[in-house]
Residue, then its C-alpha position, 0 to 999 in steps of 0.5 A: m233636168m232642164i227644170t231643175k237648172i231653171k229653178y237653181t238659176l231663179l233661186v240664185a238670182a232671187g238671193y242676189m236680189l235680196s242681198s242687194c236690197t239689203s244694202l239698198y235699205s241700209s241707214y247712213e252711218r259715219p264712214k270709217e274713213t272719217l278723220e280722227v279727231d282726238s288730236l285736233f287741239r294743237f298746244i292745248e293741254a289735253t282734257n276729257d272735261t265735256t263741259t265747254i263754252a259752247s253750251i252757254p247761251w249768247q245772251t249769258f256769254f255777251t253780257d253788255a246790254k247794248l250789244q244783246a240789243l244789236i245781236e237781237l236786232g241782227l237776228e231779226n233783220n239780217t237778209s242772210l239769215a232770213v234767206a237761210h230760214l227760207n231755205v229751211e222752209q223749202a226743204e221741209v216742204a220737200l220732205r214732206s212731198a217725199r213722205l206722201a210718195y209712199l201713198p197711192t195717187l188717187n185722180a178723178t177721171p170724168q169723161a163725156g161724149v156725144s156722137n152722130f152716125n146715120s142721124a142716130t146720136t149716142q151719149t156716153y159718159n164715165l165717171s170713175l176714180a183711178a188709183s195707182w201706187e208704186v210698191d217700194i220693194f227695192g227702196k227707191i221712194r225710201n232713199a228719196k225720203e231720207r235724202s230729203k230728210m238729210a237735206f232738211e237737217q242740213s238746211k237747218a244746220y246751215e240756218q244755225a251756222v249763219k246765225t253763229q257767224l252772224i253773232a260772232t261778227i256783230a260782236n267783233s264789230y261792236y268791240s271793234l268800234l270799242l277799240l277805236d273809241k279807246q284809241l281816239n280817247i288816247s289820242k285826244d288825251t295825248e293831243q291835250n298833253w302835247k298842246e300843253n307841252l307846246r305852251t311850255m315850249e313857247a314859255l321856255k323859248k322866251a326864257g331862252n331855255t329852248n330854240q325855235a327849232s324845238v317849238l316848231q317840231s313840238e307843233a308838228n307833232t301835235i298837228a300830226l296827232a290831230a290828223q290821226i284823230i281825224t282819221t280814227e273818227k273816219q274809221i269809227a264812222e265807216l265801221e258804224n255804217a258797215l254794222s248798220a248794213l249788217l243789221s239791215v238798218t239805215p246808217q246810224r250811230i251805234e250805242r255802245g259801252v266802253l272797252t275797259a268794261v268788257l267782261f267774259p265767263t272766266e272759265l273758257s273750257h273748250g271741251v273735247p275734240l269729238q264735241l266739235l262734230s255735234n256743236r259746230p253747225d258747219i260740221r253738221v252741214a258737212e255730214y249731212s251732205l255726205a248723207q245725202a250723197f249716201y242715199a243718192t247712191n242707194e237711190s241711183r242703185s235701186a233704179l237698176y231694179p224693177n219698178i212694181t206699180l199697182s193701178g185701178a180704177a172703179g166708177f160708173t159708165n153707160s158704154g154699151g148701155g145705148g142710152i143715158t142711165n143714172p146710175g150706169d153700169w159699174l166700171f172696175n179694173a186693176i192692172g199690176s206692172i213691172v218695168q225692168p230696165i234693160f237698154n238704158a242700164g248702162v246709163l243707170r249704171g253710169q249714174v251709180t258711178i257718179s253718185k259714188a264719186k259725189q259721195e266720195q267728194a262728200l267725205l273729203q269735204f267733211n273731213q276738211a271741215i273737221l280739220d278747218a274747225g280744229v285750225e279755228v279753235n287752235n288759232a283762237m286759243t293761241q290769239l287769246q293766250t298770246a294777247q293775255k300774256r302781252l297785256v301783262l307786259d303792255a301794263r308794265q311798259v306803260s307804267i315805266l313809260t309814263k314815269a319816263v315822260r314826267s321825268s324828261k319834262l322835269l329834266m328839260q325844264n331844269g335844263s338837264a335834258n333837251y327836247l328830243e328826249v321829251l319827244t321820244a319819251q311822249n311818242t313811245l308812250l302813245q304807241a304803248e298806250l295804243t298797243e295795249s288797247s289793241d291787245r286788249y281788243n286781240e284778247i276780246q276777239g280771241v274769246i269771241n273766236l273761241y266761242r264761235a270756233v267750238g260752236g257757241g252761239e246757237r241759243 
């Protein structure tokens, strides 16, 4: 009866260990608690079209040859990208090491000794190879290898995220320079017009058709515009310096085109929301982190089970033979050992609890990464659509104000309008032209941000 109870207990224990081993050997799958992505895009027409601008290589998306040269230079020189690449190399080495853990270890252990007792000298030697192999019954080595694999994939995804962000930052900086160039040209052209207007005012004053106050006001406005031009030139120099630092080159003038010549693909499809999970490298980084936490939890669970190690040694020895013989007698031994945690089980179970908590944190961070991605897509689309609507109104406003300035000048010369009306019309036109250039930049920035937000720029 006692033997039957013991057999039953052993069978139950064996069944429990086997069922536990099943979970220890399970592979990562995306948890059901993952955020639903179908409703990520707000104020954007739903689509089942899987085409997306993310599939367009950056060399095709950015057609400006000068910008392409800057991006190539940044990809070659940028410090952050170089550091990310070195992290990939380190993770790859760690993965290779984890894979080698499956193989037995082999060590050469030569020993030699000399002893003297009662004028009798004894020389001994031991030439042997020792090997040991941990049998991975409970998945500790497998989970460590899978965790290293996820770390390697995460480092590659992070490098891609740095690359994508670098391309977008270089492009935004480049187009910011084009915007400042455009605004500088508008200000300089306006300055020439205002200088001509100042000369006209001085002529009208001599003819008695205006007064000194109007002339002084015109001159003051022209000086203020000249000061604004100097400020814009300063902003251009600072942005060129910042872009040079991003490219890891000495501060220098950046060769560039003009804002009016910028072209992008006419179809800007963002694809379906689910594609964000595969296109965006930062989301992949978050999910690989979650997978690492999953395997770390399995690894900490496997530490609760026995470690089974097989070891042995073989070689030659003269121990017991008396004198030096070549070769000596054969030496051979084999040992199998099982180590089962007992008194430190509380510490190991605590480690399992910590690993589970880290896995929950990784899941929360993964869901947040998905939410952030949806916000970025929505913001980019809103920025793009808003800028496009404003540009239509800007063009009409600039056209109307240009006519208004021309009419007010003619009326002033004929004595039917005063200088204040001319001044108001000129200032309003200048601001409208600057606003139009800013909205054009916002449109370009919206395109770039959308391209990056849907995971473009990887190729």
